Residue, then its C-alpha position, 0 to 999 in steps of 0.5 A: m500500500k502506498k501513501m501520498s502526502i501533499v504539503r503546502y508551504k508559504p515562504k517569506p517573499e525574500c526567502y522564496d528561492e532559498f526555501l525552494e532549493a532546500l525543499q528540492t534538495l530534501q527530496n532530490e532522490r525521490a524526484t529523480a527516481v524512475p518513476p518519480a515519487a516526488w514533485t514540487l509545484k509553484k502556486d502563486d506565493e506558495i510551494i506545494r510538495v507531493v510525495i508518494r511513499d510505501l506504508e512502511e517507509f511512511s511510518s518510519d520516516v520522521s526526517n521531514t518533521n526534523w527538516l521543517d524545524t531547520v527551515r521554519h525561519l524561511l516560512q510565513e505562518f498560514n494561521e495559528v492552527d496550521r502554522h508553517s505548513i498545511p499537510l494532507t496525507g492519505e492512502i492511494v486507492e488502486p483501480a479496481 
């Protein structure tokens, strides 16, 4: 079973390029795999990351949480609840 994560970030305008580079470096191996398992999207002033992982890998991977702590200063808060990122994760439904 695979999971897909979509995470929205809103970099500070003066930190946009620096954050984009840090995010691409974090997931470079997944993004350049065949087939790719990570994509970066730009939408207005946000950067959106889409990643596909196996369930086992997803459960054991806490590196992204630690990584966010290292780049939090580059981001604007969305609001008091979501803070610096808006994540959404779910199981990929395979065709019947």
